[in-house]
C-alpha positions in Angstrom: -87.3 -64.5 52.6 -89.1 -63.7 49.4 -87.5 -60.8 47.5 -90.1 -58.6 45.6 -88.5 -57.6 42.3 -91.0 -54.9 42.2 -90.3 -53.3 45.2 -87.4 -50.8 45.8 -85.5 -52.3 48.5 -81.9 -52.9 50.2 -81.3 -56.5 51.3 -78.1 -58.0 53.2 -77.2 -61.6 53.0 -74.8 -62.6 56.1 -74.1 -66.4 56.6 -76.7 -67.3 54.1 -79.6 -65.4 55.9 -81.3 -62.6 54.0 -82.5 -59.5 55.9 -84.2 -56.5 54.5 -82.9 -52.9 55.6 -86.0 -50.4 56.0 -85.6 -47.4 54.4 -86.0 -43.8 55.7 -89.4 -43.1 57.0 -90.0 -40.4 54.7 -88.0 -37.4 52.8 -84.5 -38.3 51.5 -82.0 -41.0 53.1 -78.7 -43.1 53.2 -77.7 -46.4 54.5 -74.3 -47.2 55.4 -73.3 -50.9 56.1 -70.4 -51.3 58.3 -68.3 -54.4 57.5 -66.3 -56.4 60.2 -64.2 -59.5 59.5 -65.5 -59.7 55.9 -69.1 -59.6 57.0 -71.7 -57.0 57.4 -72.1 -56.3 60.9 -74.0 -52.9 61.3 -76.5 -50.5 59.3 -76.6 -46.9 60.1 -79.7 -45.1 58.4 -79.6 -41.3 58.3 -82.5 -39.1 56.5 -83.3 -35.9 55.9 -86.6 -34.0 55.6 -87.1 -31.2 53.1 -88.8 -27.8 54.6 -91.5 -26.1 52.6 
């Protein structure tokens, strides 16, 4: 995978493989990575939307 240095993003490296973690579709968000046996196993994405 080619990592773009001009793009804001989060990447996970597991067993030598790189995976891009998608951000929230809009608004504000957070990503939580769960680790199991010393390796990332799950990513949880939560986001919120501002009400105008």
